[in-house]
C-alpha positions as CSV (number, residue, x, y, z in Angstrom):
1,M,13.6,2.6,-4.1
2,T,10.2,3.3,-2.8
3,S,7.6,3.1,-5.5
4,P,5.4,6.0,-6.6
5,T,2.3,3.9,-5.9
6,L,3.4,3.5,-2.3
7,V,3.9,7.2,-1.9
8,K,0.6,7.9,-3.5
9,G,-1.1,5.4,-1.2
10,L,0.5,7.1,1.9
11,Q,-0.7,10.5,0.5
12,I,-4.3,9.2,0.3
13,V,-4.1,7.8,3.8
14,Y,-2.8,11.1,5.2
15,G,-5.3,13.2,3.3
16,S,-8.4,11.2,4.4
17,L,-9.2,11.9,8.1
18,V,-11.6,9.0,8.2
19,L,-9.2,6.5,6.7
20,R,-6.3,7.8,8.8
21,S,-8.3,7.6,12.0
22,A,-9.3,4.0,11.3
23,I,-5.8,2.9,10.6
24,F,-4.5,4.7,13.7
25,E,-7.1,2.9,15.8
26,L,-5.8,-0.4,14.5
27,L,-2.2,0.6,15.1
28,E,-2.9,1.9,18.6
29,A,-4.4,-1.4,19.6
30,Q,-1.3,-3.3,18.3
31,V,1.4,-1.0,19.6
32,A,2.2,-2.3,23.1
33,P,-1.5,-2.4,24.3
34,R,-0.5,-3.1,27.9
35,V,2.1,-0.4,28.2
36,S,1.2,2.9,29.7
37,K,1.4,5.7,27.1
38,S,1.5,8.4,29.8
39,V,4.7,7.5,31.5
40,G,8.1,6.3,30.4
41,C,10.1,7.0,27.3
42,P,8.1,8.5,24.4
43,G,7.7,6.3,21.4
44,M,7.3,7.2,17.8
45,P,4.1,8.9,16.5
46,L,1.7,6.5,14.8
47,W,2.2,8.1,11.4
48,T,6.0,7.5,11.7
49,I,5.4,3.9,12.7
50,L,3.0,3.4,9.7
51,V,5.4,4.9,7.2
52,C,8.4,3.0,8.4
53,G,6.5,-0.2,8.5
54,V,5.1,0.2,5.0
55,I,8.5,1.2,3.6
56,R,10.2,-1.8,5.3
57,L,7.6,-4.2,4.0
58,D,7.5,-2.7,0.5
59,L,11.3,-2.8,0.0
60,N,11.7,-6.1,2.0
61,C,14.6,-4.4,3.7
62,D,16.3,-5.0,7.1
63,Y,16.4,-2.4,9.9
64,D,19.9,-1.3,8.9
65,R,18.6,-0.2,5.5
66,L,15.5,1.3,7.0
67,H,17.6,3.3,9.4
68,E,19.7,4.7,6.5
69,L,16.6,5.6,4.5
70,V,14.7,7.4,7.2
71,N,17.8,9.4,8.2
72,Q,19.3,10.1,4.7
73,H,16.6,10.0,2.0
74,N,15.0,13.4,1.5
75,S,11.8,12.2,-0.1
76,I,11.2,9.7,2.7
77,R,12.0,12.3,5.3
78,E,9.4,14.6,3.7
79,I,6.8,11.8,3.9
80,L,7.7,11.5,7.6
81,G,7.1,15.2,8.0
82,H,10.7,16.5,8.2
83,G,12.1,19.2,6.0
84,V,15.5,19.3,4.4
85,F,17.0,21.2,7.3
86,S,15.3,19.2,10.1
87,D,17.7,17.7,12.6
88,V,15.4,14.9,13.6
89,R,17.2,11.6,13.4
90,Y,15.9,8.1,14.2
91,H,18.0,5.7,16.2
92,F,18.3,2.1,15.1
93,Q,16.9,0.6,18.3
94,T,13.9,3.0,18.2
95,L,13.0,1.8,14.7
96,K,13.4,-1.8,15.8
97,D,11.3,-1.4,19.0
98,N,8.5,0.4,17.3
């Protein structure tokens, strides 16, 4: 499962506005830089992209496993900003595309 070190690292990133802004600038430049962000289907927030990417790399898992984790694992859902009773669900293709 996700390591406590990984969770602590994500907490540090989220808690530091300077660090979080720098990481989001890098992500923004890499996430479809030629695609208009004002029209079309909305993507995932940068925080969600970061958390999903870090979890996938840390666990060396495929998108099927990531899909199951972000939709079923309460601790990971809390890191993503969803409470226990949140009905937000991530579709497999959305995870893959982002």
